[in-house]
Every structure is written in C-alpha cells, then in structure tokens.
C-alpha positions in Angstrom: -24.8 40.2 51.3 -27.0 43.1 51.5 -29.9 43.5 48.8 -28.2 46.0 47.0 -25.5 43.4 46.6 -28.8 41.2 44.8 -28.9 42.2 40.9 -25.3 42.3 40.4 -25.5 38.6 42.1 -27.7 37.5 39.4 -26.4 39.3 36.8 -23.3 37.8 37.5 -24.5 33.9 37.9 -26.2 35.2 34.5 -23.5 35.6 32.4 -21.1 32.6 34.1 -24.3 30.6 33.1 -24.2 31.4 29.4 -20.7 31.5 29.8 -21.2 27.9 30.1 -24.2 27.0 28.2 -21.8 28.5 24.8 -18.7 25.5 26.0 -21.9 23.6 26.1 -23.4 23.7 22.8 -19.2 24.0 21.1 -18.4 20.8 22.8 -21.7 19.4 21.9 -20.8 20.1 17.7 -17.2 18.9 18.3 -18.7 15.4 19.6 -20.6 15.6 16.1 -17.8 16.5 14.0 -16.1 13.4 15.7 -18.8 11.0 15.5 -19.0 12.6 11.6 -15.1 11.7 11.7 -15.1 8.4 13.3 -17.9 6.7 10.7 -16.0 8.1 7.8 -13.0 6.4 8.0 -15.0 3.3 9.5 -16.8 2.8 6.4 -14.8 0.8 3.7 -14.3 2.1 0.1 -16.6 2.2 -2.2 -16.2 -0.6 -5.8 -13.8 -2.4 -3.2 -10.9 -0.4 -4.1 -8.3 -0.5 -0.1 -6.7 2.0 -0.1 -6.8 2.3 2.8 -3.6 1.7 4.3 -1.0 2.7 6.9 -0.2 5.4 4.5 -3.3 6.5 3.5 -1.4 5.0 -0.2 -0.4 1.7 -1.6 2.2 1.1 -4.7 0.7 -2.2 -7.3 4.9 -3.0 -7.4 5.3 -2.8 -3.7 2.6 -5.7 -2.5 4.0 -9.0 -0.9 0.6 -10.6 0.0 -0.5 -13.2 -2.4 -4.3 -12.8 -1.6 -3.7 -8.4 -1.9 -2.6 -9.3 -5.3 -5.0 -10.9 -6.6 -8.1 -8.8 -4.6 -6.0 -5.8 -6.6 -5.6 -7.5 -9.8 -9.5 -8.9 -9.4 -11.0 -4.3 -8.7 -9.2 -3.3 -11.1 -10.0 -5.1 -14.0 -13.2 -5.0 -12.8 -13.1 -1.0 -13.1 -11.4 -1.5 -16.6 -14.7 -3.1 -17.7 -16.1 -0.3 -16.5 -14.5 3.0 -17.0 -11.0 2.8 -18.2 -11.8 0.8 -21.7 -15.8 2.5 -21.8 -12.7 5.8 -23.3 -12.0 5.0 -26.9 -8.5 5.9 -26.7 -7.5 3.2 -24.4 -7.0 0.5 -25.7 -4.2 -2.0 -23.7 -2.5 -4.3 -25.7 -2.8 -8.2 -25.0 0.0 -8.2 -22.6 -1.0 -4.7 -20.5 -0.8 -7.6 -17.3 3.2 -8.7 -17.6 4.2 -4.7 -17.5 3.7 -4.2 -14.2 4.9 -0.8 -14.5 1.6 -0.6 -16.6 -0.6 -1.7 -13.2 0.9 0.3 -11.7 -0.2 3.1 -13.4 -3.3 2.2 -14.1 -3.3 0.9 -10.8 -2.8 4.4 -9.7 -5.3 5.9 -12.1 -8.0 3.2 -10.4 -7.2 4.9 -6.9 -7.6 8.5 -8.5 -10.4 8.3 -10.7 -12.2 7.1 -6.5 -10.5 9.0 -4.8 -11.7 12.4 -7.0 -15.5 11.1 -6.8 -15.7 9.7 -3.2 -16.1 10.4 -0.1 -15.5 13.9 2.0 -12.7 15.1 -0.5 -14.5 14.4 -3.3 -15.2 17.4 -6.0 -15.7 18.3 -9.5 -12.4 20.2 -9.1 -11.2 16.2 -9.1 -13.3 14.9 -11.0 -12.5 17.2 -14.3 -8.4 16.7 -12.7 -9.3 13.4 -13.6 -10.9 13.5 -16.8 -8.5 16.5 -18.1 -5.6 15.9 -16.8 -5.1 12.1 -15.1 -5.6 10.0 -17.8 -4.9 11.5 -20.4 -1.3 11.5 -19.1 -1.9 7.8 -17.9 -2.3 6.4 -21.8 -0.1 8.8 -23.2 2.8 6.8 -21.1 1.3 3.8 -21.5 1.8 4.5 -25.5 4.7 5.2 -25.7 5.2 2.2 -22.6 3.8 -0.9 -24.9 3.8 0.6 -28.2 3.6 -2.5 -30.1 3.7 -4.9 -27.7 2.1 -8.0 -27.1 2.4 -11.0 -25.1 3.8 -13.6 -27.9 7.6 -11.5 -27.6 6.8 -12.1 -23.7 7.8 -16.1 -24.2 11.0 -17.5 -23.2 13.5 -16.5 -25.5 11.6 -13.5 -26.7 12.5 -10.1 -26.4 10.7 -8.9 -23.2 11.5 -12.5 -21.4 14.1 -11.1 -19.0 13.8 -10.3 -15.4 14.0 -6.9 -13.9 16.2 -4.9 -14.2 18.2 -4.1 -11.0 20.0 -0.9 -9.4 23.4 -0.7 -11.1 26.2 -1.2 -7.8 24.2 -1.5 -5.4 26.1 -3.4 -3.7 28.0 0.3 -3.3 25.0 1.8 -1.6 27.1 0.9 2.3 29.9 2.3 1.5 28.3 5.6 -0.4 26.2 6.3 3.1 29.8 5.9 5.2 31.3 8.3 2.7 28.3 10.6 3.1 27.5 10.9 7.1 31.4 11.6 7.7 31.9 14.4 5.2 31.4 13.1 2.3 28.4 16.1 1.4 31.7 18.2 2.0 33.9 15.9 -0.2 34.1 14.5 -3.0 32.6 11.2 -3.6 35.2 8.1 -3.1 37.1 7.2 -6.0 35.1 3.5 -7.9 37.6 0.3 -7.7 38.5 -0.7 -9.7 36.2 -3.3 -9.3 33.5 -0.9 -9.0 35.0 0.0 -12.4 34.7 -3.2 -14.1 30.7 -4.4 -13.4 30.1 -0.1 -14.5 31.5 -1.2 -18.3 29.5 -4.4 -18.6 25.9 -2.8 -17.5 26.4 0.3 -19.6 27.6 -2.3 -22.2 24.7 -3.4 -21.9 22.2 -0.6 -21.5 24.2 0.5 -25.0 26.5 3.2 -23.9 29.8 1.9 -25.3 
C-alpha cells in the first residue's frame, strides 16, 4: 500500500464504521421495542378482566371451568355496579343471571370497556365508540330479550323454565357434510328422509310455524 492509498482506505473504513453504528442503533431500538411488548403481554389485564386466551377473546357461553365461571361472574357483577348501572337507562331484571344470552352481552360489553380504556390500543376514539354505539346497543337488545321478565318466571313449570333449544335436525350434519364435500356445492342438497321431515314438522309446530 502506498501513501497515496491511505486517505481512500481511511475514508472507506469511516463509511463502514458509520454503517455499523447505524445498524447497532437500529438493533438497539428494536430490542427495546421487543422488551416493551413482552412486558405489556406479561402484565395482567386491569380490574381483573382476564381476556388473554389463545384467541384473545373468550365467550361466556363457552366457559366450562367452574372456577373460571365464578371468576367471570364475580368480576362482571363488580363491573356492573361500578360502571354499567351508573347509567340511568340500564336497569336489569332480577333474573338477568338466569339468561345466558344476557350474561354474554354484558360480558362482552364489560371487556369492550376494558379494551377501550386500557392497554396500548386504548384511545378516546374507542372509548367514544363504546359510549355512542356499544353500550346503547346492548341496552336496546336487553330490553327486547328480558322485557317483562322476572325471577318467578324461571320457577319450575313457569314460562322460562325450559331447556336450551337444540339446533333442529342436528343429526343430519354428517349427511350434509358428506354431500357438500362430494358434489353438494354444485348439486341440490340431499332429499330429506321421512324421519327428518317428521322431526322438522314437530319442531315447526313447537315454534308456531304450523
């Protein structure tokens, strides 16, 4: 290497050092962001609302663990007292806990409230949506669902003392699945059997369709 080559090599080394410095700075920033994200994921949801499941959302209607069910309802009752029932149009009937769909509606609204006000995605826009659309929507649906209902109507022999309605003709699922995956998407559905027609008739009569 001659003396004439020295300035060029020094300049090249300086450029390499500058690129390396920038890369290190970018990696440091990325590591800091990853650490922040991991910390946020590890923190429990405020106010005891544990919605961190495999899918990020957990439905009350699908809960199977008794301890989880008790925890959910205890949290929901506390939230109803602290937030929901503070609004003048949100009175609940005495039998609200006896209506699984009502519990589901309120459970969803409770967790939507948490999402709107806490966590990295909380914003005044989401809070406004909760006030303007989500809460009024639940209030309106509950008025329709439990209008005029009371706990006495859930006693044995009363109007609401019945088992949940099963999906009609659920036994036909395998037949429909087979037909659909074979050529059903391009052909009419399979013709109902006499047994299926009789079951459908009974179902429709109970529903007042006959």
